[in-house]
C-alpha positions in Angstrom: 9.0 -2.5 15.4 7.2 0.8 15.3 8.5 4.4 15.7 5.6 5.4 18.0 4.0 3.7 21.0 1.0 1.6 20.0 -1.6 -0.4 21.9 -4.5 -2.6 21.0 -8.1 -2.0 22.4 -11.5 -3.6 21.7 -15.1 -2.4 21.9 -17.5 -5.4 22.5 -14.8 -7.9 21.2 -11.8 -9.8 22.6 -8.6 -8.4 21.3 -6.0 -10.7 23.1 -5.3 -12.7 20.0 -4.7 -9.5 18.0 -2.4 -8.1 20.6 -0.4 -11.3 20.7 -0.2 -11.3 17.0 1.2 -8.0 16.9 3.2 -8.1 20.1 1.5 -5.1 21.5 0.0 -4.3 24.8 -3.7 -4.0 25.4 -5.0 -0.7 26.8 -8.2 1.3 27.1 -9.2 3.4 24.0 -8.8 6.6 26.0 -5.5 5.7 27.6 -3.3 8.7 26.7 -0.1 6.6 27.6 0.1 5.6 23.9 0.5 7.6 20.7 -1.7 5.3 18.8 -4.6 2.8 19.6 -5.5 0.0 17.3 -9.2 -0.2 17.9 -11.2 -3.4 17.0 -14.9 -3.5 17.0 -17.4 -6.0 15.6 -17.5 -3.9 12.5 -14.0 -2.8 11.5 -10.5 -2.1 12.5 -9.1 1.3 12.8 -6.0 3.1 14.0 -6.5 6.1 16.3 -4.0 8.9 16.8 -4.3 10.0 20.3 -4.0 13.7 21.5 -5.9 16.7 20.3 -7.4 16.6 17.9 -7.9 12.8 17.6 -7.7 11.5 14.1 -8.5 8.0 12.7 -7.0 5.9 10.0 -9.2 3.1 8.5 -8.7 1.4 5.1 -12.1 1.3 3.3 -12.3 0.2 -0.4 -15.9 1.3 -0.5 -15.1 5.0 0.3 -16.6 7.6 -2.1 -13.0 8.6 -3.3 -12.2 5.1 -4.5 -15.6 4.5 -5.9 -15.2 7.6 -8.0 -11.8 6.4 -9.3 -13.2 2.9 -9.9 -15.8 4.2 -12.2 -13.7 6.8 -13.8 -12.7 4.3 -16.4 -9.3 3.7 -17.9 -8.4 7.4 -18.1 -6.1 7.2 -15.1 -2.5 7.4 -15.8 -2.0 4.4 -13.4 -4.0 2.2 -15.8 -2.1 3.4 -18.8 1.3 3.0 -17.1 0.5 -0.6 -16.0 -0.8 -1.3 -19.6 -4.3 -2.5 -18.5 -5.9 -0.1 -21.1 -4.4 -2.3 -23.9 -4.3 -5.6 -22.1 -6.8 -6.6 -19.5 -6.4 -9.4 -17.1 -2.8 -8.7 -16.3 -1.1 -10.6 -13.3 0.2 -7.8 -11.1 2.1 -7.7 -7.8 1.9 -4.5 -5.8 5.1 -4.9 -3.8 4.5 -1.9 -1.7 0.8 -2.2 -0.9 0.6 0.4 1.8 -3.1 1.5 2.1 -3.9 -0.6 -1.0 -5.7 2.1 -2.9 -3.9 1.7 -6.3 -3.9 -2.0 -6.1 -7.8 -1.9 -5.6 -8.1 0.4 -8.7 -6.0 -1.9 -10.8 -8.2 -4.9 -9.7 -11.3 -3.0 -10.5 -10.0 -2.5 -14.0 -9.6 -6.3 -14.6 -6.2 -7.1 -13.3 -5.3 -10.0 -10.8 -3.5 -8.2 -8.1 -1.4 -9.5 -5.2 -0.6 -7.0 -2.6 2.6 -7.5 -0.5 2.9 -5.7 2.8 5.7 -6.2 5.2 4.4 -4.3 8.2 2.0 -6.6 10.2 -0.2 -3.7 11.4 -0.8 -2.3 8.0 -1.4 -5.8 6.6 -4.1 -6.4 9.2 -5.8 -3.1 8.2 -5.7 -4.3 4.6 -7.1 -7.6 5.6 -9.9 -6.0 7.4 -10.8 -3.9 4.4 -10.7 -7.0 2.1 -13.1 -8.8 4.5 -15.5 -5.8 4.3 -15.2 -5.6 0.5 -16.8 -8.9 -0.2 -16.8 -8.6 -3.9 -16.1 -11.8 -5.8 -15.7 -10.0 -9.1 -12.4 -8.3 -7.9 -9.4 -10.4 -7.9 -7.3 -8.8 -5.1 -5.2 -10.8 -2.6 -2.8 -10.0 0.2 0.4 -11.6 1.7 2.1 -10.2 4.7 5.8 -10.7 3.6 8.9 -8.9 2.9 8.7 -7.9 -0.8 12.4 -8.5 -1.7 12.3 -11.9 0.0 9.1 -12.9 -1.7 10.1 -11.7 -5.1 13.5 -13.3 -4.9 12.0 -16.8 -4.5 9.4 -16.3 -7.1 9.2 -18.7 -10.0 5.8 -17.9 -11.7 6.7 -14.5 -12.7 3.9 -11.6 -12.9 3.3 -9.6 -16.0 3.8 -6.3 -14.0 5.4 -5.3 -10.7 4.1 -2.1 -9.2 6.1 0.0 -6.6 5.0 3.0 -4.8 7.6 3.5 -2.1 7.0 6.3 0.6 7.7 9.5 -1.1 11.0 11.2 -0.2 10.6 14.4 1.9 10.8 17.6 0.1 13.7 19.9 1.0 11.1 22.6 2.0 8.5 21.4 4.6 5.1 20.7 3.1 1.7 19.5 4.3 1.0 15.9 3.4 -2.2 14.0 3.6 -3.4 12.6 6.9 -2.9 9.0 5.8 0.7 9.7 4.9 1.2 11.4 8.2 0.0 8.3 10.0 2.5 6.0 8.0 5.4 8.4 8.7 4.7 8.5 12.3 4.4 4.8 12.9 6.7 3.1 10.4 10.5 3.3 10.1 11.7 4.5 6.7 12.6 1.5 4.3 16.1 2.0 2.9 15.7 -1.0 0.7 13.7 0.5 -2.1 16.6 0.6 -4.6 17.2 -3.1 -3.9 13.5 -3.7 -4.3 13.5 -2.1 -7.7 16.6 -4.2 -8.8 14.8 -7.3 -7.7 11.6 -6.3 -9.4 13.3 -5.8 -12.6 14.5 -9.4 -12.6 11.2 -10.8 -11.6 8.7 -9.2 -14.0 7.6 -10.4 -17.4 6.6 -7.2 -19.1 7.4 -4.2 -17.0 7.9 -2.5 -13.6 6.1 0.7 -12.8 7.3 3.1 -10.1 5.1 5.8 -8.8 7.2 8.9 -7.9 6.5 12.5 -7.0 7.5 15.0 -9.8 10.0 16.6 -7.6 11.9 13.4 -6.9 14.6 11.8 -9.0 14.5 8.4 -10.5 14.5 5.6 -8.0 18.1 4.5 -7.5 19.0 7.0 -10.3 17.9 4.3 -12.8 16.4 6.1 -15.9 13.1 4.3 -16.8 12.0 3.4 -20.5 9.5 6.3 -20.3 7.3 8.2 -17.8 3.8 9.3 -17.7 3.2 12.5 -15.6 0.3 14.1 -13.9 0.3 17.4 -12.1 2.0 16.2 -8.9 3.2 12.7 -9.6 4.5 10.5 -12.3 4.8 6.9 -13.2 8.2 5.6 -14.4 7.9 2.7 -16.6 10.7 0.1 -17.0 10.0 -2.4 -19.9 11.5 -5.8 -19.3 9.8 -8.0 -21.8 10.7 -11.3 -20.3 9.2 -14.5 -21.4 
C-alpha cells in the first residue's frame, strides 16, 4: 500500500484501532526499523520521518501560512480560476485533496467543498486537521474514496471539480518542499490522472480546474479553455457549462 515502511505509535493513547484501520504494525516512536512513524497523541496526528534529521508532517489548517492566504481576499489566482470571485457559494469537489490546503482556502472564500482522498493515511491526517479546525462557518467535508469511482457514480453534479495531481518531476533535479517530499516517499505514483480529468469533464456543471507547474504540459495533452499563470504554477480552466 505504501512505498516506504510505516508503523503506528502512540503517546498516552491506545493506537490499536488506528493500526488495524491502516493495516500497519505498532512500534515505539524511536524504533529505527521503520522509515516513517504515524504518531498519535491526545492532541493531534502526525507523520514522522525517521533518520537524521527527523522531520514531521502534520496537516494544520490554523497555520500562519494558511491564515495569511485565508485573509488575503479574492486576489489569489485559485479563487479567480474557480470562479469564486464572481459567484460565491459554489459546490466544489476537490478530487485530489492531498494536504487539503487549496480546499481549505476555497471553503474560506465561501465555497462548499468536498475533499476526496484515496490514500487512507493522508485521509486520516486530513480528518484530524478537520477535527482540530472546529469552525462551523467553513463548509469543508472529506470522503476517503477513489475519485474516479466516486465521480463516475455521481448524480448530483458539483459546479466545479478541482484537480491538483502530484506534479511531474523536472527533467533536471530540483528541491521540492518538505511536504511534497513526504508524499513522494510514501505514496505510489497515480497513473490515472488523465482518466480522472476525462471523468471530471463529464461530471462538472460549470468547469474543471487543473493546477499545473508552468514547466509541465497540459494534463493528458488536452488544451484548456484558458489558463491563469503565476510565477511558478498555472491553473488550466476547462469550461463545461452543463445544466
